[in-house]
C-alpha positions as CSV (number, residue, x, y, z in Angstrom):
1,M,0.0,0.1,0.0
2,K,1.3,3.4,-1.1
3,R,1.9,5.7,1.9
4,P,1.0,9.4,1.8
5,S,4.0,11.9,1.4
6,L,5.0,14.2,4.0
7,F,4.3,17.0,2.0
8,L,0.5,15.8,1.7
9,I,0.4,15.2,5.4
10,F,1.6,18.6,6.1
11,I,-1.2,20.3,3.8
12,I,-3.8,18.2,5.3
13,L,-2.6,19.3,9.0
14,S,-2.2,22.9,7.9
15,Y,-5.5,23.2,6.1
16,P,-7.9,21.0,7.6
17,S,-10.8,22.7,5.9
18,L,-9.7,21.2,2.5
19,L,-11.2,17.8,3.7
20,L,-14.4,19.5,4.1
21,A,-16.8,19.5,1.3
22,Q,-18.1,22.6,0.2
23,N,-22.0,22.0,-0.1
24,Y,-24.5,24.3,-1.1
25,P,-28.7,23.7,-0.5
26,T,-30.2,21.4,-3.3
27,T,-33.9,20.0,-3.2
28,T,-32.5,16.8,-1.5
29,S,-29.9,18.3,0.7
30,R,-29.7,21.5,3.0
31,G,-25.7,21.9,2.4
32,D,-23.5,23.5,4.9
33,V,-26.2,24.6,7.3
34,V,-25.3,26.1,10.6
35,E,-28.6,26.6,12.1
36,T,-32.0,25.3,11.4
37,Y,-35.6,26.3,13.0
38,F,-38.5,24.0,12.4
39,A,-42.1,24.7,12.9
40,N,-44.6,22.0,12.0
41,N,-43.4,20.9,8.6
42,N,-41.7,24.1,8.0
43,V,-37.9,25.0,8.2
44,F,-35.8,28.1,8.1
45,E,-32.2,27.4,7.3
46,I,-29.1,29.5,7.6
47,G,-26.1,28.3,5.7
48,L,-22.4,29.2,5.6
49,A,-20.2,27.6,3.1
50,N,-18.0,25.5,5.0
51,I,-14.7,26.2,3.1
52,Q,-12.0,28.8,3.6
53,N,-12.2,32.0,1.6
54,A,-15.7,30.9,0.2
55,R,-17.5,34.1,1.4
56,R,-20.9,32.7,0.8
57,A,-23.9,32.6,3.0
58,W,-27.6,32.0,2.7
59,I,-31.0,31.9,4.2
60,L,-33.7,29.5,2.9
61,S,-37.4,28.8,3.9
62,R,-39.1,25.6,2.6
63,H,-40.7,22.2,3.5
64,H,-38.8,20.5,6.3
65,S,-38.2,17.4,4.4
66,T,-35.6,17.2,1.8
67,T,-36.6,13.8,0.6
68,G,-38.9,14.6,-2.1
69,Y,-40.3,17.8,-0.8
70,G,-37.1,20.1,-0.9
71,H,-38.4,22.1,-3.9
72,F,-41.5,23.3,-2.1
73,Y,-40.3,26.6,-1.0
74,S,-41.9,29.0,1.5
75,T,-42.6,32.5,1.0
76,L,-39.9,34.5,2.7
77,H,-41.1,37.9,4.2
78,L,-38.6,40.7,5.0
79,Q,-40.3,43.6,7.0
80,P,-44.0,42.3,6.5
81,D,-46.8,44.5,6.8
82,V,-48.1,44.1,10.4
83,G,-51.4,46.1,9.8
84,T,-50.2,49.8,9.5
85,K,-47.3,51.4,7.6
86,S,-47.3,54.8,9.5
87,Q,-43.9,54.4,10.9
88,Y,-42.7,51.5,8.4
89,R,-39.2,51.4,7.3
90,G,-38.1,48.5,5.1
91,V,-34.8,46.9,4.1
92,A,-31.5,48.7,3.4
93,I,-28.8,46.8,1.6
94,G,-24.9,48.0,1.2
95,Y,-25.3,50.9,3.7
96,E,-23.4,51.1,6.9
97,A,-25.3,49.7,9.8
98,S,-25.4,53.2,11.5
99,R,-27.7,54.4,8.5
100,T,-31.3,54.8,9.1
101,I,-33.8,54.9,6.1
102,S,-36.5,56.9,5.8
103,I,-40.1,56.4,7.0
104,G,-42.0,54.9,4.0
105,T,-39.3,53.3,2.2
106,H,-39.4,49.7,1.4
107,L,-36.2,49.0,0.0
108,A,-32.9,51.2,-0.2
109,V,-29.6,49.7,-2.1
110,E,-26.3,51.4,-2.1
111,G,-24.4,50.2,-5.0
112,K,-25.4,48.3,-8.4
113,V,-28.4,46.0,-8.8
114,G,-28.6,43.2,-11.3
115,V,-31.5,41.6,-12.8
116,G,-30.7,38.4,-14.5
117,T,-27.0,39.3,-14.3
118,T,-24.3,38.9,-11.3
119,N,-22.0,41.1,-12.9
120,P,-24.0,44.7,-13.4
121,T,-21.9,47.6,-14.6
122,H,-24.5,50.3,-14.1
123,S,-26.8,51.3,-10.8
124,L,-29.4,49.1,-12.5
125,E,-29.0,46.6,-15.1
126,V,-31.4,44.0,-16.5
127,N,-30.7,41.2,-18.6
128,G,-34.2,40.8,-20.0
129,T,-37.4,42.9,-20.7
130,I,-38.8,45.7,-18.5
131,R,-42.4,46.3,-18.4
132,A,-43.8,49.5,-16.7
133,K,-46.9,51.9,-17.0
134,E,-44.8,54.8,-16.7
135,V,-41.0,55.9,-16.9
136,I,-39.9,59.7,-15.9
137,L,-36.6,60.5,-16.9
138,E,-34.9,63.6,-15.5
139,A,-34.5,66.3,-18.4
140,T,-31.9,68.8,-18.8
141,N,-31.1,70.9,-22.0
142,W,-34.4,70.1,-23.5
143,P,-34.4,70.9,-27.3
144,D,-36.8,74.0,-27.4
145,Y,-33.5,76.1,-28.2
146,V,-34.2,75.0,-31.9
147,F,-36.8,77.8,-31.6
148,S,-34.4,80.5,-30.6
149,N,-33.8,83.2,-33.1
150,S,-30.1,82.4,-32.8
151,Y,-30.4,78.9,-33.6
152,Q,-28.7,77.9,-36.8
153,L,-31.1,75.7,-38.5
154,P,-29.1,73.3,-40.9
155,S,-30.6,73.7,-44.5
156,L,-32.1,70.6,-46.2
157,E,-29.4,70.7,-48.6
158,E,-26.7,70.6,-45.9
159,T,-28.7,67.4,-44.2
160,K,-28.9,65.7,-47.5
161,T,-25.2,66.0,-47.9
162,Y,-24.4,64.9,-44.1
163,I,-26.6,61.6,-44.7
164,K,-25.1,60.8,-48.1
165,T,-21.7,61.0,-46.4
166,H,-22.2,59.3,-43.0
167,G,-25.5,57.3,-43.3
168,H,-27.5,58.8,-40.6
169,L,-28.8,62.1,-39.2
170,P,-26.5,64.8,-37.9
171,G,-26.2,64.8,-34.3
172,L,-27.1,61.1,-33.9
173,K,-24.7,58.0,-33.7
174,S,-24.2,55.6,-36.1
175,A,-26.3,52.0,-35.9
176,T,-22.7,50.4,-35.1
177,E,-22.2,52.7,-32.1
178,Y,-25.7,52.2,-30.7
179,E,-25.2,48.5,-31.2
180,K,-21.9,48.5,-29.5
181,E,-22.7,51.3,-26.7
182,G,-26.4,50.8,-26.1
183,V,-29.1,53.5,-26.4
184,N,-29.3,56.3,-23.8
185,M,-33.0,57.0,-23.7
186,M,-32.9,60.7,-22.6
187,E,-30.1,61.5,-25.1
188,L,-31.9,60.0,-28.1
189,N,-35.2,61.5,-27.2
190,Q,-33.7,64.8,-26.9
191,K,-32.1,64.3,-30.2
192,L,-35.0,62.8,-31.9
193,L,-37.2,66.1,-30.6
194,E,-34.5,68.2,-31.9
195,K,-34.8,66.8,-35.4
196,I,-38.7,67.1,-35.1
197,E,-38.4,70.8,-34.3
198,E,-36.0,71.4,-37.2
199,L,-38.4,69.4,-39.3
200,T,-41.3,71.6,-38.3
201,L,-39.4,74.7,-39.0
202,H,-38.8,73.6,-42.4
203,I,-42.2,72.5,-42.9
204,I,-43.5,76.2,-41.9
205,R,-40.9,77.8,-44.0
206,Q,-42.1,75.5,-47.0
207,E,-45.8,76.3,-46.3
208,A,-44.8,80.1,-46.4
209,R,-43.2,79.7,-49.8
210,I,-46.0,77.7,-51.0
211,D,-48.5,80.3,-49.9
212,S,-46.2,83.0,-51.6
213,Q,-46.2,80.8,-54.7
214,Q,-49.7,80.3,-54.8
215,G,-50.3,84.2,-54.3
216,D,-48.0,84.6,-57.5
217,I,-50.1,81.8,-59.4
218,D,-53.4,83.5,-58.3
219,H,-52.1,87.2,-59.5
220,L,-50.9,85.7,-62.9
221,K,-54.2,83.9,-63.2
222,S,-56.1,87.4,-62.9
223,V,-53.6,88.9,-65.2
224,V,-54.4,86.1,-68.0
225,K,-58.2,86.5,-67.1
226,M,-58.2,90.4,-67.8
227,E,-56.1,90.0,-70.8
228,M,-58.3,87.5,-72.5
229,K,-61.3,89.5,-71.6
230,S,-59.6,92.4,-73.2
231,T,-58.9,90.4,-76.5
232,E,-62.3,89.2,-76.5
233,G,-63.7,92.9,-76.2
234,N,-61.4,93.9,-79.2
């Protein structure tokens, strides 16, 4: 029988946690549970990964039996409604323990929040579809400056030349840039409104030009009509 080396014995004696399995909860196991609380057929589990530098802990509420019932979760309430919310304060995540959140706040998070992702790069990052009844964005530099007398309205010929050269409207990014960087909705809304307002000014100017041309046409018609009557009288 082959004997273990002195080096292996040294490692085992120095780091006994290496012999411990790092178990996480499954439908058939509680994993490395450090505390369990039972009530009837319900259990509340507090777990802590049993390995050095794991840095993982969990709480889990479900059916008390992991033999066939481990996937029957319980509803886990944090700061539940006890009948009145006149002095309600909810849950704070990522703040110093000395911080107090204001009355009426249900959830306060200091840091990044990821939905469908464990590596968010923004304050809120969602890997999926967001559905909402209303979204309010903070607005600055709203494009009503287009209607200012000092605004230099690009001519249609200038816009035509720009589109021919770059393949997109001036002031907007290319499709490649949007696909790579994503779309800043506030920035896009501002730029689109800017283009709508520019287009509105062009339409107003064109309508004034058309009205002027129609006046010239009506005048020419009246002159021709008078000439025809004069010719018929002779």
